C-alpha positions as a Markdown table, in Angstrom:
| # | Residue | x | y | z |
|---|---|---|---|---|
| 1 | Met | 90.2 | 83.4 | 84.4 |
| 2 | Ala | 89.8 | 86.4 | 86.9 |
| 3 | Trp | 88.3 | 84.1 | 89.5 |
| 4 | Gln | 90.9 | 81.3 | 89.1 |
| 5 | Leu | 93.7 | 84.1 | 89.4 |
| 6 | Leu | 91.9 | 85.6 | 92.6 |
| 7 | Val | 92.0 | 82.1 | 94.3 |
| 8 | Ser | 95.2 | 80.8 | 93.2 |
| 9 | Ser | 97.8 | 83.3 | 93.4 |
| 10 | Asp | 99.3 | 85.2 | 96.6 |
| 11 | Phe | 98.3 | 88.6 | 95.4 |
| 12 | Gly | 94.8 | 87.4 | 94.6 |
| 13 | Leu | 94.3 | 85.8 | 98.0 |
| 14 | Phe | 95.6 | 88.9 | 99.8 |
| 15 | Ser | 93.1 | 91.0 | 97.7 |
| 16 | Leu | 90.4 | 88.8 | 98.7 |
| 17 | Val | 91.3 | 88.9 | 102.4 |
| 18 | Thr | 91.4 | 92.6 | 102.2 |
| 19 | Ile | 88.1 | 92.8 | 100.5 |
| 20 | Leu | 86.4 | 90.5 | 103.0 |
| 21 | Leu | 88.0 | 92.4 | 105.9 |
| 22 | Val | 86.8 | 95.9 | 104.5 |
| 23 | Ile | 83.3 | 94.5 | 104.3 |
| 24 | Ala | 83.4 | 93.1 | 107.8 |
| 25 | Ile | 84.7 | 96.4 | 109.2 |
| 26 | Gly | 81.8 | 98.1 | 107.3 |
| 27 | Val | 79.2 | 95.8 | 108.9 |
| 28 | Gly | 80.8 | 96.2 | 112.3 |
| 29 | Phe | 80.6 | 100.0 | 112.0 |
| 30 | Trp | 76.9 | 99.8 | 110.7 |
| 31 | Trp | 76.0 | 97.4 | 113.7 |
| 32 | Phe | 77.9 | 99.6 | 116.3 |
| 33 | Phe | 76.3 | 103.0 | 115.0 |
| 34 | Arg | 72.8 | 101.5 | 114.7 |
| 35 | Ser | 72.9 | 100.2 | 118.2 |
| 36 | Arg | 74.3 | 103.5 | 119.5 |
| 37 | Ile | 71.3 | 105.5 | 117.7 |
| 38 | Ala | 68.7 | 103.0 | 119.1 |
| 39 | Glu | 70.2 | 103.4 | 122.7 |
| 40 | Glu | 70.1 | 107.2 | 122.3 |
| 41 | Asp | 66.5 | 107.1 | 121.1 |
| 42 | Glu | 65.6 | 105.0 | 124.1 |
| 43 | Gln | 67.0 | 107.6 | 126.4 |
| 44 | Gly | 65.0 | 110.4 | 124.8 |
| 45 | Gly | 67.4 | 112.0 | 122.4 |
| 46 | Arg | 70.3 | 114.2 | 122.9 |
| 47 | Lys | 71.5 | 115.2 | 126.4 |
| 48 | Gly | 73.0 | 118.4 | 127.3 |
| 49 | Gly | 72.5 | 121.9 | 125.9 |
């Protein structure tokens, strides 16, 4: 019943889109910070004082 309500009602679809968007943003942040950390490690750590 919950799955049927999730995909058949307007509020359920908005909730599903929101959940997927939050997951996508989380993956995007993870990828971004992981690439920045790898880039910083290649350059020899922190710059400056």
